[in-house]
Z-matrix of the N, CA and C atoms (Angstrom, degrees):
N
C 1 1.445
C 2 1.516 1 110.79
N 3 1.333 2 118.43 1 -36.76
C 4 1.457 3 120.69 2 -176.65
C 5 1.521 4 111.41 3 -62.66
N 6 1.335 5 117.57 4 -43.10
C 7 1.458 6 119.03 5 179.06
C 8 1.525 7 110.54 6 -67.75
N 9 1.329 8 117.30 7 -33.28
C 10 1.462 9 121.08 8 176.71
C 11 1.515 10 111.35 9 -64.67
N 12 1.335 11 117.00 10 -36.82
C 13 1.454 12 121.36 11 178.01
C 14 1.522 13 110.66 12 -66.25
N 15 1.329 14 116.60 13 -41.63
C 16 1.473 15 119.89 14 177.06
C 17 1.523 16 110.49 15 -61.92
N 18 1.326 17 116.26 16 -42.08
C 19 1.462 18 120.14 17 178.05
C 20 1.526 19 111.07 18 -63.73
N 21 1.317 20 116.32 19 -39.91
C 22 1.458 21 120.13 20 179.81
C 23 1.516 22 110.84 21 -63.63
N 24 1.338 23 116.62 22 -42.48
C 25 1.465 24 120.67 23 178.98
C 26 1.523 25 111.15 24 -63.25
N 27 1.334 26 116.60 25 -29.87
C 28 1.474 27 120.97 26 177.84
C 29 1.523 28 111.51 27 -85.20
N 30 1.328 29 116.26 28 3.97
C 31 1.468 30 124.12 29 -179.47
C 32 1.532 31 112.92 30 65.85
N 33 1.331 32 116.04 31 25.13
C 34 1.466 33 120.95 32 173.27
C 35 1.527 34 106.71 33 -90.00
N 36 1.324 35 115.38 34 68.87
C 37 1.467 36 121.84 35 -170.59
C 38 1.516 37 113.09 36 -62.19
N 39 1.286 38 117.40 37 -38.88
C 40 1.472 39 119.71 38 -177.58
C 41 1.533 40 111.17 39 -64.00
N 42 1.317 41 116.30 40 -45.74
C 43 1.469 42 119.72 41 178.06
C 44 1.526 43 110.88 42 -67.06
N 45 1.331 44 116.75 43 -37.75
C 46 1.465 45 120.42 44 179.28
C 47 1.526 46 110.09 45 -63.04
N 48 1.331 47 117.27 46 -42.80
C 49 1.469 48 120.95 47 177.99
C 50 1.526 49 110.30 48 -62.18
N 51 1.330 50 116.58 49 -39.93
C 52 1.459 51 120.99 50 179.25
C 53 1.526 52 110.08 51 -61.69
N 54 1.323 53 117.61 52 -46.83
C 55 1.466 54 121.54 53 -180.00
C 56 1.523 55 110.65 54 -62.61
N 57 1.326 56 116.57 55 -41.55
C 58 1.453 57 120.51 56 179.06
C 59 1.525 58 110.60 57 -65.01
N 60 1.311 59 116.93 58 -41.72
C 61 1.458 60 121.67 59 178.30
C 62 1.533 61 110.75 60 -62.16
N 63 1.324 62 117.51 61 -44.64
C 64 1.470 63 121.37 62 178.85
C 65 1.527 64 110.48 63 -63.33
N 66 1.320 65 117.05 64 -39.42
C 67 1.465 66 120.88 65 177.53
C 68 1.528 67 110.51 66 -60.72
N 69 1.325 68 116.29 67 -45.23
C 70 1.463 69 120.88 68 178.80
C 71 1.526 70 110.10 69 -64.06
N 72 1.308 71 116.83 70 -43.42
C 73 1.462 72 120.77 71 179.87
C 74 1.525 73 111.40 72 -60.27
N 75 1.319 74 117.19 73 -46.25
C 76 1.464 75 120.51 74 179.56
C 77 1.531 76 111.32 75 -67.34
N 78 1.322 77 117.19 76 -33.52
C 79 1.460 78 120.23 77 174.06
C 80 1.514 79 111.49 78 -62.66
N 81 1.329 80 116.65 79 -40.72
C 82 1.464 81 120.79 80 177.38
C 83 1.525 82 111.37 81 -66.60
N 84 1.326 83 117.01 82 -35.49
C 85 1.472 84 120.65 83 175.43
C 86 1.532 85 109.30 84 -62.29
N 87 1.328 86 116.46 85 -43.26
C 88 1.466 87 120.48 86 177.90
C 89 1.526 88 110.54 87 -59.44
N 90 1.322 89 117.27 88 -45.43
C 91 1.468 90 121.13 89 179.13
C 92 1.532 91 109.80 90 -60.58
N 93 1.323 92 117.33 91 -42.68
C 94 1.465 93 120.98 92 178.06
C 95 1.518 94 112.16 93 -61.39
N 96 1.320 95 116.80 94 -41.82
C 97 1.467 96 120.93 95 178.11
C 98 1.523 97 110.29 96 -63.18
N 99 1.333 98 116.94 97 -42.33
C 100 1.467 99 119.89 98 179.16
C 101 1.526 100 110.96 99 -63.74
N 102 1.330 101 117.86 100 -39.78
C 103 1.464 102 120.89 101 178.94
C 104 1.527 103 109.84 102 -62.39
N 105 1.335 104 116.83 103 -44.05
C 106 1.468 105 119.68 104 177.95
C 107 1.528 106 111.02 105 -63.95
N 108 1.311 107 116.84 106 -41.08
C 109 1.467 108 121.07 107 179.29
C 110 1.524 109 110.42 108 -64.39
N 111 1.324 110 117.06 109 -45.77
C 112 1.467 111 120.41 110 178.92
C 113 1.519 112 111.00 111 -61.69
N 114 1.322 113 116.83 112 -42.29
C 115 1.468 114 120.75 113 179.32
C 116 1.527 115 110.46 114 -61.03
N 117 1.332 116 117.08 115 -44.55
C 118 1.466 117 121.00 116 179.94
C 119 1.535 118 110.95 117 -62.66
N 120 1.321 119 116.92 118 -41.24
C 121 1.466 120 120.16 119 -179.80
C 122 1.533 121 110.72 120 -66.23
N 123 1.322 122 116.60 121 -41.82
C 124 1.465 123 119.92 122 179.38
C 125 1.524 124 111.23 123 -66.50
N 126 1.342 125 116.14 124 -36.39
C 127 1.472 126 119.85 125 179.66
C 128 1.522 127 113.08 126 -62.57
N 129 1.327 128 117.19 127 -30.41
C 130 1.469 129 119.33 128 179.73
C 131 1.529 130 112.00 129 -98.51
N 132 1.334 131 116.32 130 8.83
C 133 1.455 132 120.25 131 173.26
C 134 1.510 133 116.54 132 89.42
N 135 1.321 134 117.68 133 14.89
C 136 1.460 135 120.41 134 179.21
C 137 1.528 136 109.82 135 -94.45
N 138 1.303 137 115.15 136 78.49
C 139 1.463 138 121.22 137 -177.31
C 140 1.527 139 110.11 138 -103.30
N 141 1.311 140 114.98 139 174.68
C 142 1.459 141 120.97 140 172.84
C 143 1.523 142 107.34 141 -61.43
N 144 1.310 143 116.82 142 129.49
C 145 1.461 144 120.52 143 -177.90
C 146 1.513 145 113.71 144 99.86
N 147 1.340 146 117.68 145 -6.48
C 148 1.465 147 120.35 146 179.37
C 149 1.521 148 111.03 147 -64.53
N 150 1.316 149 116.47 148 -49.35
C 151 1.456 150 122.59 149 176.24
C 152 1.529 151 108.03 150 -160.94
N 153 1.305 152 116.65 151 177.87
C 154 1.466 153 120.38 152 -176.66
C 155 1.522 154 111.77 153 -62.78
N 156 1.338 155 116.58 154 -43.65
C 157 1.463 156 118.58 155 -179.89
C 158 1.515 157 111.38 156 -60.48
N 159 1.325 158 117.95 157 -44.42
C 160 1.467 159 120.71 158 -178.79
C 161 1.527 160 110.98 159 -66.62
N 162 1.318 161 116.84 160 -32.20
C 163 1.471 162 118.99 161 174.61
C 164 1.524 163 110.15 162 -61.00
N 165 1.342 164 115.87 163 -47.55
C 166 1.464 165 119.66 164 177.55
C 167 1.532 166 111.07 165 -63.64
N 168 1.315 167 116.35 166 -42.64
C 169 1.477 168 120.62 167 179.41
C 170 1.523 169 110.93 168 -56.38
N 171 1.334 170 116.62 169 -53.61
C 172 1.468 171 120.31 170 -176.67
C 173 1.522 172 111.70 171 -64.26
N 174 1.327 173 116.52 172 -42.52
C 175 1.457 174 118.96 173 -177.53
C 176 1.529 175 111.96 174 -69.68
N 177 1.313 176 117.78 175 -45.20
C 178 1.466 177 120.40 176 -177.97
C 179 1.527 178 112.17 177 -69.94
N 180 1.333 179 116.76 178 -48.06
C 181 1.473 180 117.84 179 -179.27
C 182 1.522 181 111.31 180 -71.59
N 183 1.323 182 117.30 181 -32.84
C 184 1.465 183 119.81 182 176.56
C 185 1.512 184 111.70 183 -67.19
N 186 1.333 185 117.03 184 -40.90
C 187 1.460 186 121.75 185 176.44
C 188 1.528 187 110.23 186 -61.50
N 189 1.324 188 116.27 187 -42.03
C 190 1.464 189 119.94 188 177.64
C 191 1.521 190 110.69 189 -64.73
N 192 1.325 191 117.19 190 -44.09
C 193 1.464 192 120.89 191 -179.33
C 194 1.530 193 111.18 192 -60.46
N 195 1.316 194 117.07 193 -40.63
C 196 1.467 195 120.18 194 177.12
C 197 1.525 196 110.39 195 -60.65
N 198 1.321 197 116.90 196 -40.24
C 199 1.463 198 119.89 197 178.33
C 200 1.530 199 111.79 198 -68.60
N 201 1.319 200 117.23 199 -37.84
C 202 1.475 201 120.06 200 176.86
C 203 1.525 202 109.94 201 -62.75
N 204 1.314 203 117.24 202 -44.63
C 205 1.465 204 120.32 203 179.07
C 206 1.525 205 110.34 204 -63.27
N 207 1.336 206 116.86 205 -40.93
C 208 1.470 207 120.42 206 175.73
C 209 1.523 208 110.24 207 -61.70
N 210 1.335 209 117.20 208 -42.75
C 211 1.465 210 121.32 209 177.61
C 212 1.516 211 111.96 210 -62.06
N 213 1.322 212 117.25 211 -39.48
C 214 1.466 213 120.43 212 177.51
C 215 1.526 214 110.88 213 -63.84
N 216 1.312 215 116.71 214 -39.98
C 217 1.467 216 119.89 215 176.94
C 218 1.522 217 110.21 216 -63.09
N 219 1.327 218 116.79 217 -43.24
C 220 1.470 219 120.55 218 177.62
C 221 1.530 220 110.27 219 -60.33
N 222 1.329 221 117.40 220 -45.37
C 223 1.464 222 120.53 221 -179.97
C 224 1.523 223 111.58 222 -64.27
N 225 1.323 224 117.60 223 -37.27
C 226 1.464 225 120.30 224 176.83
C 227 1.521 226 111.01 225 -66.66
N 228 1.333 227 116.69 226 -38.23
C 229 1.465 228 120.61 227 177.09
C 230 1.528 229 110.14 228 -65.04
N 231 1.308 230 117.08 229 -33.63
C 232 1.470 231 121.06 230 176.91
C 233 1.526 232 110.00 231 -72.97
N 234 1.333 233 116.71 232 -41.47
C 235 1.466 234 120.93 233 -176.98
C 236 1.529 235 112.11 234 -64.87
N 237 1.315 236 117.07 235 -37.75
C 238 1.468 237 121.11 236 -175.20
C 239 1.534 238 112.60 237 -55.10
N 240 1.346 239 120.13 238 -54.72
C 241 1.466 240 118.50 239 -179.97
C 242 1.532 241 113.09 240 -69.66
N 243 1.325 242 116.95 241 -26.45
C 244 1.472 243 118.83 242 177.19
C 245 1.522 244 109.60 243 -63.44
N 246 1.322 245 116.56 244 -35.00
C 247 1.466 246 120.30 245 177.91
C 248 1.525 247 110.45 246 -64.53
N 249 1.331 248 117.04 247 -37.24
C 250 1.465 249 121.54 248 -174.97
C 251 1.529 250 112.26 249 -82.42
N 252 1.339 251 116.01 250 -55.86
C 253 1.467 252 120.92 251 -176.12
C 254 1.523 253 109.22 252 -150.43
N 255 1.314 254 117.27 253 90.15
C 256 1.470 255 120.27 254 -175.14
C 257 1.527 256 113.94 255 -59.10
N 258 1.315 257 117.75 256 -31.34
C 259 1.461 258 120.29 257 -177.31
C 260 1.527 259 112.18 258 -69.10
N 261 1.332 260 117.62 259 -16.40
C 262 1.462 261 120.47 260 -177.91
C 263 1.528 262 112.87 261 -84.61
N 264 1.301 263 118.03 262 -4.99
C 265 1.467 264 122.02 263 -176.59
C 266 1.526 265 110.08 264 -82.05
N 267 1.313 266 115.64 265 135.15
C 268 1.462 267 120.82 266 174.92
C 269 1.527 268 109.23 267 -84.36
N 270 1.313 269 116.62 268 129.80
C 271 1.459 270 121.16 269 -179.56
C 272 1.530 271 111.79 270 -60.27
N 273 1.345 272 120.60 271 -38.94
C 274 1.471 273 118.66 272 177.38
C 275 1.530 274 113.51 273 -59.67
N 276 1.333 275 117.67 274 -32.30
C 277 1.467 276 119.91 275 175.91
C 278 1.526 277 110.69 276 -65.19
N 279 1.328 278 115.93 277 -42.08
C 280 1.467 279 119.84 278 177.42
C 281 1.523 280 110.89 279 -64.09
N 282 1.314 281 116.05 280 -42.04
C 283 1.458 282 120.05 281 -179.89
C 284 1.524 283 111.12 282 -64.04
N 285 1.329 284 117.65 283 -39.31
C 286 1.465 285 120.93 284 178.99
C 287 1.533 286 110.49 285 -65.79
N 288 1.332 287 116.87 286 -42.83
C 289 1.460 288 120.38 287 177.54
C 290 1.516 289 111.40 288 -63.03
N 291 1.326 290 116.39 289 -42.25
C 292 1.459 291 120.82 290 178.00
C 293 1.521 292 112.02 291 -65.43
N 294 1.326 293 116.78 292 -38.02
C 295 1.468 294 120.41 293 178.62
C 296 1.525 295 110.91 294 -64.48
N 297 1.339 296 116.79 295 -41.36
C 298 1.461 297 119.80 296 178.18
C 299 1.524 298 110.12 297 -63.53
N 300 1.342 299 116.51 298 -44.75
C 301 1.458 300 120.32 299 -179.09
C 302 1.528 301 110.87 300 -61.21
N 303 1.326 302 117.34 301 -43.22
C 304 1.462 303 120.37 302 -178.68
C 305 1.527 304 111.70 303 -73.23
N 306 1.336 305 117.87 304 -24.26
C 307 1.453 306 120.32 305 172.87
C 308 1.529 307 109.02 306 -63.30
N 309 1.343 308 116.58 307 -38.89
C 310 1.468 309 120.13 308 176.63
C 311 1.528 310 110.40 309 -64.08
N 312 1.322 311 117.12 310 -39.87
C 313 1.467 312 120.94 311 176.22
C 314 1.525 313 110.74 312 -59.81
N 315 1.314 314 115.85 313 -46.09
C 316 1.453 315 120.93 314 -178.02
C 317 1.527 316 111.30 315 -62.34
N 318 1.319 317 116.69 316 -42.36
C 319 1.463 318 120.31 317 177.44
C 320 1.530 319 110.05 318 -59.97
N 321 1.345 320 116.09 319 -41.92
C 322 1.464 321 119.59 320 -178.67
C 323 1.524 322 111.52 321 -65.27
N 324 1.323 323 117.62 322 -33.44
C 325 1.464 324 120.48 323 178.19
C 326 1.529 325 111.46 324 -62.07
N 327 1.316 326 117.04 325 -29.27
C 328 1.462 327 120.37 326 176.14
C 329 1.530 328 111.61 327 -86.98
N 330 1.325 329 117.06 328 -39.74
C 331 1.460 330 120.30 329 -177.20
C 332 1.524 331 112.86 330 -67.52
N 333 1.316 332 116.88 331 -42.03
C 334 1.470 333 119.87 332 -174.50
C 335 1.525 334 112.29 333 -55.83
N 336 1.333 335 118.85 334 -54.98
C 337 1.465 336 116.85 335 -178.82
C 338 1.529 337 112.87 336 -65.29
N 339 1.327 338 116.79 337 -36.85
C 340 1.466 339 119.09 338 -177.70
C 341 1.523 340 111.20 339 -66.77
N 342 1.318 341 117.73 340 -45.33
C 343 1.467 342 121.51 341 -175.47
C 344 1.522 343 112.15 342 -85.05
N 345 1.318 344 117.72 343 -50.29
C 346 1.474 345 120.51 344 -168.73
C 347 1.536 346 113.54 345 -86.05
N 348 1.306 347 117.99 346 -26.41
C 349 1.457 348 118.70 347 177.91
C 350 1.521 349 111.36 348 -85.05
N 351 1.323 350 117.43 349 -19.16
C 352 1.459 351 121.06 350 173.94
C 353 1.517 352 110.16 351 -80.63
N 354 1.340 353 116.89 352 -42.74
C 355 1.457 354 122.99 353 -172.63
C 356 1.480 355 109.03 354 -83.95
């Protein structure tokens, strides 16, 4: 998203839209991976309430997933007007959307080692 914002500020709208689209696509891939992971865990009986670790796992990764989905919605809301009239977009709106998306990245940088390297 950050490189897309730089491109947008330079009025390279086509490249900025491409970067935003790729970001959304990769976010959707992440959501798909989480759904498959959750399904596999539920199939073997590792649900919320199984033990303390699984409680933390479900709550922390679920909280992150909700934020990723919210971030994807924000990015889609940003992408929609860019498709119609890129010059009408306010840069602070793009920056706020990008900041939210990168906040999700930052959370994942902490969650991944804590949850997945322990388990």
